[in-house]
C-alpha positions as a printed NumPy array, in Angstrom:
array([[ 91.403, 154.451,  38.006],
       [ 94.138, 154.097,  35.376],
       [ 97.853, 154.847,  36.606],
       [101.01 , 154.692,  34.456],
       [104.241, 153.162,  35.382],
       [107.409, 153.931,  33.387],
       [109.563, 151.654,  35.603],
       [109.583, 148.914,  37.939],
       [110.03 , 151.449,  40.685],
       [106.973, 152.928,  39.785],
       [104.972, 149.718,  39.538],
       [106.395, 148.9  ,  43.144],
       [105.122, 152.416,  44.383],
       [101.765, 151.809,  43.104],
       [101.563, 148.604,  44.895],
       [102.895, 150.518,  48.159],
       [100.006, 153.005,  47.746],
       [ 97.448, 150.58 ,  47.397],
       [ 98.829, 148.59 ,  50.455],
       [ 98.922, 151.915,  52.583],
       [ 95.054, 152.194,  51.992],
       [ 94.281, 148.633,  52.274],
       [ 91.692, 147.692,  55.008],
       [ 91.109, 144.188,  56.575],
       [ 88.428, 141.998,  54.909],
       [ 89.669, 143.188,  51.317],
       [ 90.866, 141.353,  48.446],
       [ 92.775, 142.678,  45.602],
       [ 93.019, 140.353,  42.419],
       [ 95.531, 140.978,  39.988],
       [ 95.519, 140.265,  36.264],
       [ 98.348, 140.375,  33.704],
       [100.414, 138.28 ,  31.329],
       [103.642, 137.004,  32.434],
       [106.08 , 139.411,  33.271],
       [103.679, 142.435,  33.581],
       [104.655, 143.227,  36.912],
       [102.299, 141.176,  39.329],
       [104.904, 140.148,  41.825],
       [106.598, 143.568,  41.808],
       [103.047, 145.556,  42.437],
       [102.608, 142.855,  45.235],
       [105.911, 143.478,  46.771],
       [104.988, 146.91 ,  47.001],
       [101.672, 146.346,  48.271],
       [103.391, 144.379,  51.213],
       [105.573, 147.113,  51.955],
       [102.642, 149.369,  52.171],
       [101.525, 147.165,  54.782],
       [104.738, 147.344,  56.639],
       [106.162, 143.909,  55.697],
       [109.78 , 143.808,  55.484],
       [109.917, 140.368,  54.522],
       [110.984, 139.39 ,  51.073],
       [107.83 , 138.636,  49.224],
       [107.802, 136.286,  46.278],
       [105.003, 134.76 ,  44.025],
       [104.144, 131.646,  45.913],
       [103.858, 129.679,  42.834],
       [104.211, 126.022,  44.111],
       [102.684, 126.624,  47.417],
       [ 99.641, 128.571,  46.08 ],
       [ 99.235, 130.922,  49.307],
       [101.943, 132.647,  51.773],
       [100.855, 134.349,  54.749],
       [102.76 , 137.413,  56.047],
       [101.823, 138.418,  59.739],
       [104.518, 141.075,  60.539],
       [102.625, 144.26 ,  58.838],
       [ 99.785, 146.157,  60.426],
       [ 97.429, 143.716,  58.564],
       [ 97.927, 139.815,  57.923],
       [ 98.53 , 139.505,  54.208],
       [ 97.526, 136.279,  52.386],
       [ 99.479, 136.465,  48.911],
       [ 98.032, 133.95 ,  46.425],
       [ 99.644, 132.951,  43.216],
       [ 96.964, 130.283,  41.56 ],
       [ 98.741, 130.052,  38.256],
       [ 99.384, 126.411,  38.742],
       [ 96.098, 125.277,  39.897],
       [ 94.218, 122.652,  37.917],
       [ 91.004, 123.108,  39.218],
       [ 89.342, 125.903,  41.654],
       [ 88.258, 122.698,  43.675],
       [ 92.06 , 122.722,  44.602],
       [ 91.406, 126.167,  46.549],
       [ 88.887, 124.589,  49.028],
       [ 91.911, 122.23 ,  50.124],
       [ 93.825, 125.397,  51.373],
       [ 90.625, 126.918,  53.04 ],
       [ 90.305, 129.844,  50.71 ],
       [ 87.058, 130.68 ,  51.624],
       [ 87.918, 131.016,  55.299],
       [ 91.11 , 133.196,  54.052],
       [ 89.165, 135.297,  51.71 ],
       [ 86.377, 136.15 ,  54.179],
       [ 88.609, 136.641,  57.03 ],
       [ 90.09 , 139.369,  58.668],
       [ 93.437, 139.977,  56.72 ],
       [ 93.664, 141.394,  53.167],
       [ 94.444, 138.907,  50.209],
       [ 96.293, 139.322,  47.101],
       [ 95.405, 137.085,  44.34 ],
       [ 97.749, 136.981,  41.339],
       [ 96.239, 135.234,  38.077],
       [ 92.762, 135.869,  39.654],
       [ 91.262, 135.192,  36.107],
       [ 91.924, 131.393,  36.707],
       [ 89.438, 131.115,  39.914],
       [ 87.028, 134.248,  38.866],
       [ 84.086, 131.64 ,  39.608],
       [ 84.972, 131.674,  43.386],
       [ 86.2  , 134.998,  43.774],
       [ 84.35 , 137.258,  46.556],
       [ 81.705, 139.092,  45.299],
       [ 83.499, 142.587,  45.819],
       [ 86.985, 143.06 ,  45.346],
       [ 89.615, 145.413,  43.926],
       [ 90.498, 144.557,  40.401],
       [ 94.223, 145.502,  39.31 ],
       [ 94.608, 144.963,  35.512],
       [ 98.376, 145.414,  34.506],
       [ 98.972, 145.877,  30.773],
       [102.345, 146.066,  28.709],
       [101.821, 148.639,  26.036],
       [105.207, 148.18 ,  23.776],
       [104.578, 151.155,  22.122],
       [105.246, 153.32 ,  25.066],
       [108.804, 151.349,  26.12 ],
       [109.518, 147.764,  27.148],
       [109.388, 149.168,  30.898],
       [105.89 , 150.893,  30.515],
       [102.901, 149.385,  32.356],
       [ 99.258, 150.601,  32.119],
       [ 97.617, 149.693,  35.635],
       [ 93.824, 149.83 ,  35.663],
       [ 92.35 , 149.66 ,  39.313],
       [ 88.638, 149.089,  39.662],
       [ 86.117, 148.192,  42.505],
       [ 84.169, 145.019,  41.173]])
């Protein structure tokens, strides 16, 4: 499925729709360049789960847990990991195969340890359509 976003609000709303439909045990892997909108879609996703807390990328902590929504959310930002072995130290496999839902920003950096099935969200800027335009592809892998 391909969605178009013409603003930050559109991107947020696409994330919120995904969060509203998320189920326990799912992983959502977000791909996109710096500034593509990964955090904005994550914020909308959290809102769709009923999380009112401010959601920011956990760049320096790798994972942040939110438990106030209808499902526990584990929000990963793996941009700064040096090696996938670092993911073992934070209990990645227990979390991703648990009963919460996972959002993984920069998932391309840990592809070899991603679960067999996940939702892949690819956000692309298309500057010819304007600086705020994003094409968001959502596919089940």
